[in-house]
N, C-alpha and C positions, 0 to 999 in steps of 0.2 A: 578149416585151417587157412590162414591167410598167407599168400605167397609173398615172400620178401623180395622187393624190387631191388635190382642192381642200379647203380647210378645212371647207366645208360638207358634204363627202361622207364625212368620217371617221366620224361617229357612225352614219349610215345603213349604211355598209359594215360596221361592227362588228356592227350589228343583223342585217344580212343573213348575216354569217358565223355568228353564233349560231344563226340559223334553219337554215342549211344543215347545221350540225353536229348539230342535233337531228333533222333529217330523215335524215341519214346514219345516225345511231344507230337510228332506227326502221327504216330500210331493212335494216340489218344483222341485225335481229331477224326479218325476214320469211322465211318458209319456203315460201311459195306460188308463188314465181317460178322459172322454169327457170334453171339455173345460169349459162348464157351471158348471159341478160338481166340477172340479178342482178349478175354480175361487171362487165358493161358499165356498168350504172347506178352501182355502187359506184365504179368508176374515174372516171366523170364527176363525181360528187360530190367525190371526193378531189382531182381536178384543179381544180375551182372553188374549193374550200376553200384549196388551196395558193396559188392566184392571189390570193385575198383576203388571205391571210396576208402574202404578198409586198407587196401594195399598202399594207397597214397598217404593216408594218415600215418600208417606204420613207418613208411619211408621218411616222412617229414619229422616224426618224433625221433627216429633214430638219428637223422641228420642233426637235429637240434641238440640231442644228447652228445653226439660226437663233437659238435662245435664248442660245447661248454667244456669238454675235457681237454 
């Protein structure tokens, strides 16, 4: 289930998303982790990023709908 963002949560969520994307990119470049641990970490980051994308998209769609009304 996607969390519905309040207006004050939108910008902090976008900032958190950008941070997670940077951290994911850095993690993808690492070669010192065992493959299993790396894969689990990558999957976790990708799931968190997908969740934030869904929350942002829902907020933007809701705002667009509200603006049309």
